[in-house]
ZAMARGU-4260 file (C-alpha; in steps of 0.2 Angstrom, whole numbers, plus 5000, padded with zeros to 4 digits):
<rodrens>
0) 4999/5001/4999 | 5014/5011/5004 | 5019/5012/4988 | 5005/5017/4979 | 5004/5029/4990
5) 5024/5036/4981 | 5016/5031/4965 | 4999/5045/4968 | 5012/5058/4974 | 5024/5056/4960
10) 5009/5055/4949 | 5003/5071/4956 | 5018/5081/4955 | 5021/5078/4935 | 5003/5079/4931
15) 5008/5099/4940 | 5022/5103/4929 | 5009/5096/4912 | 4995/5106/4916 | 4989/5119/4902
20) 5000/5110/4889 | 4995/5106/4871 | 4980/5095/4868 | 4986/5079/4864 | 4989/5067/4882
25) 5003/5062/4892 | 5009/5047/4894 | 5015/5041/4908 | 5028/5030/4912 | 5028/5024/4930
30) 5045/5010/4933 | 5050/5002/4950 | 5060/4993/4959 | 5066/4983/4976 | 5085/4983/4980
35) 5094/4974/4993 | 5100/4988/4999 | 5100/5006/5010 | 5092/5018/5004 | 5105/5031/5004
40) 5119/5018/4996 | 5107/5018/4983 | 5105/5036/4983 | 5124/5037/4980 | 5124/5032/4966
45) 5107/5037/4960 | 5106/5057/4965 | 5124/5059/4956 | 5116/5069/4941 | 5130/5068/4930
50) 5132/5049/4935 | 5119/5042/4921 | 5135/5034/4914 | 5138/5025/4929 | 5123/5011/4932
55) 5114/5017/4915 | 5121/5003/4903 | 5110/5013/4888 | 5126/5028/4890 | 5142/5032/4887
60) 5142/5049/4893 | 5132/5060/4906 | 5145/5077/4907 | 5139/5093/4915 | 5139/5105/4903
65) 5132/5120/4914 | 5128/5126/4931 | 5138/5113/4942 | 5132/5095/4948 | 5118/5094/4964
70) 5112/5111/4960 | 5097/5115/4950 | 5100/5122/4933 | 5113/5110/4931 | 5112/5103/4912
75) 5120/5086/4908 | 5125/5080/4889 | 5118/5062/4889 | 5128/5052/4875 | 5124/5035/4869
80) 5134/5020/4867 | 5134/5022/4848 | 5123/5036/4846 | 5116/5053/4847 | 5116/5065/4863
85) 5104/5075/4872 | 5106/5088/4884 | 5094/5087/4900 | 5092/5100/4917 | 5089/5095/4931
90) 5075/5105/4938 | 5070/5102/4957 | 5080/5092/4969 | 5077/5085/4984 | 5092/5077/4994
95) 5083/5075/5011 | 5071/5064/5001 | 5079/5057/4988 | 5072/5062/4972 | 5076/5074/4958
100) 5067/5078/4943 | 5074/5083/4926 | 5067/5088/4910 | 5076/5087/4891 | 5082/5102/4885
105) 5088/5095/4869 | 5081/5076/4860 | 5084/5068/4844 | 5068/5055/4852 | 5053/5055/4844
110) 5046/5067/4861 | 5041/5081/4869 | 5037/5089/4886 | 5045/5077/4894 | 5047/5079/4913
115) 5052/5064/4924 | 5057/5060/4940 | 5067/5046/4950 | 5071/5043/4966 | 5075/5031/4982
120) 5063/5024/4999 | 5067/5014/5011 | 5054/4996/5008 | 5045/4985/5022 | 5060/4972/5017
125) 5076/4985/5025 | 5080/4989/5008 | 5074/5000/4995 | 5063/5003/4981 | 5067/5015/4968
130) 5051/5024/4958 | 5055/5034/4937 | 5041/5043/4935 | 5042/5052/4918 | 5029/5062/4907
135) 5028/5066/4889 | 5020/5067/4872 | 5024/5058/4857 | 5030/5076/4843 | 5020/5064/4830
140) 5004/5075/4833 | 4994/5063/4816 | 4980/5052/4822 | 4989/5038/4815 | 5008/5041/4814
145) 5022/5028/4809 | 5021/5016/4818 | 5039/5018/4827 | 5030/5033/4834 | 5014/5032/4842
150) 5009/5034/4860 | 5012/5013/4861 | 5029/5015/4853 | 5036/5030/4864 | 5029/5024/4880
155) 5040/5006/4875 | 5054/5016/4874 | 5055/5027/4888 | 5049/5013/4898 | 5065/5000/4892
160) 5076/5013/4895 | 5069/5015/4915 | 5069/4996/4915 | 5084/4996/4906 | 5094/5005/4921
165) 5085/5000/4936 | 5089/4982/4932 | 5107/4987/4931 | 5108/5000/4945 | 5100/4987/4956
170) 5114/4971/4949 | 5127/4987/4954 | 5122/4989/4970 | 5120/4972/4976 | 5137/4965/4969
175) 5145/4982/4980 | 5139/4977/4996
</rodrens>
């Protein structure tokens, strides 16, 4: 039940950012994973805005290009392994509650209005639960977009990226115990 209240809070926070947006519906992705480690141990990796490359298998780079890591307004350049780069801005950071929120500034991805939050909480098993929530719209405004640009394709893309990162984060943290 506690997981549901955390999800509900994350959902409401993201919806507040989306008020007044375009007519296409916001797409929402929520991925969670339990990790057999204390929240502070997980947060040491998760909480570094420039540290995505250290735990997410999709990225070869996550460098701060403006501002400072750990400060709202910091901008990171993410480089996908053997692929393009894009930039994201840290728009909220709550160290006490181990969560951060960021948006995409520039991206080759076929989505827009992207906002995401990721955080870690203690769970009932003595470990941690990491929750990654994102909302966005697909760029293609057609009623019948090409197969790779549909709502389902965009949700699948982001869900897969979140899931892949969380699974790898779990492996890294639990192996380092």
